C-alpha positions in Angstrom: -9.4 0.9 15.7 -10.8 2.4 12.6 -14.1 0.9 11.4 -13.8 0.9 7.6 -17.5 0.6 7.2 -18.0 4.1 8.8 -15.9 5.8 6.1 -17.8 7.6 3.4 -18.3 5.5 0.3 -15.7 7.6 -1.7 -13.1 6.8 0.9 -13.6 3.0 0.7 -11.3 1.1 -1.6 -11.9 -2.4 -3.0 -9.7 -5.1 -1.6 -7.2 -4.9 -4.4 -7.8 -1.4 -5.6 -6.3 0.4 -8.5 -4.2 2.4 -6.1 -2.7 -0.7 -4.5 -1.9 -2.1 -8.0 -0.3 1.2 -9.0 1.7 1.3 -5.8 3.1 -2.2 -6.4 3.8 -1.4 -10.0 5.7 1.8 -9.1 7.5 0.5 -6.0 8.3 -3.0 -6.8 9.0 -2.7 -10.5 6.3 -4.8 -11.9 4.9 -4.4 -15.4 4.7 -0.8 -16.6 1.4 -1.5 -18.3 -1.9 -1.0 -16.5 -3.3 -4.5 -15.6 -6.6 -3.8 -17.5 -4.7 -3.1 -20.7 -2.0 -5.8 -20.4 -2.0 -8.4 -23.2 -1.8 -11.9 -21.8 -0.4 -14.0 -24.6 -0.9 -17.5 -23.0 -2.1 -19.2 -19.9 1.5 -19.6 -18.9 2.1 -15.9 -19.2 -1.0 -15.2 -17.1 0.3 -17.6 -14.4 3.7 -15.9 -14.5 2.1 -12.4 -14.1 -0.2 -13.7 -11.3 2.8 -15.3 -9.5 4.8 -12.1 -9.7 2.0 -10.0 -8.3 1.4 -12.6 -5.5 5.1 -12.4 -4.6 5.0 -8.6 -4.6 2.0 -8.6 -2.3 3.7 -11.0 0.1 6.8 -8.7 0.0 4.7 -5.7 0.8 2.9 -7.5 3.6 6.3 -8.6 5.1 7.7 -5.1 4.8 4.6 -3.6 6.6 4.9 -6.2 9.3 8.5 -5.4 9.8 7.8 -1.6 9.9 5.1 -2.3 12.5 7.6 -4.0 14.7 10.0 -1.1 14.3 7.5 1.8 14.4 3.8 0.8 14.9 2.6 4.4 14.4 4.2 4.7 11.0 2.8 1.3 9.9 -0.7 2.4 11.1 -0.4 5.7 9.1 0.5 3.7 6.0 -2.5 1.5 6.5 -4.9 4.4 7.0 -3.5 6.6 4.2 -2.9 3.9 1.6 -5.4 1.1 2.3 -8.2 3.1 3.8 -7.6 6.2 1.7 -7.8 8.7 4.5 -6.6 12.2 4.0 -3.9 13.7 6.2 -6.3 15.4 8.6 -8.5 12.3 8.9 -5.4 10.1 9.6 -4.2 12.6 12.2 -7.5 12.4 14.0 -7.6 8.6 13.9 -4.0 8.2 15.2 -4.2 11.1 17.7 -1.3 13.2 16.3 -0.9 16.4 14.4 -1.3 16.6 10.6 2.4 17.6 10.4 3.4 14.5 12.3 1.3 12.4 9.9 3.0 14.0 6.9 6.4 13.5 8.4 5.7 9.9 9.3 4.1 9.2 6.0 7.1 10.4 4.1 9.5 8.4 6.3 7.4 5.3 6.1 7.2 5.4 2.3 11.0 5.8 2.1 11.5 3.0 4.6 9.1 0.7 2.7 10.8 1.5 -0.6 14.2 0.6 0.8 12.9 -2.6 2.4 11.1 -3.7 -0.8 14.2 -3.0 -2.9 16.2 -5.5 -0.8 13.9 -8.3 -1.8 
């Protein structure tokens, strides 16, 4: 198991990092505006935006859990690459496979997740 605290500071991402937000925006079709520049016109609008993002995070979590049941290695690679921010070589070392295998699994996992998220 990877100990996130042992990663160099530049590799650590905050819990809901900019990269995660951008992934959800790009993959799930949320607002096209960056959250820090979005105009919230009312408390109801803010609640609506928050509810949509929560639903998207749940959908992403469900998709990752489903991927883990189908192919645990691909799910682990997604976690290491996306959430931990590891590079290809670092991920390969952590998982115990070649960098080429990581790249192949990473591409397949992203495509699988996109297809799974588009269903919901």
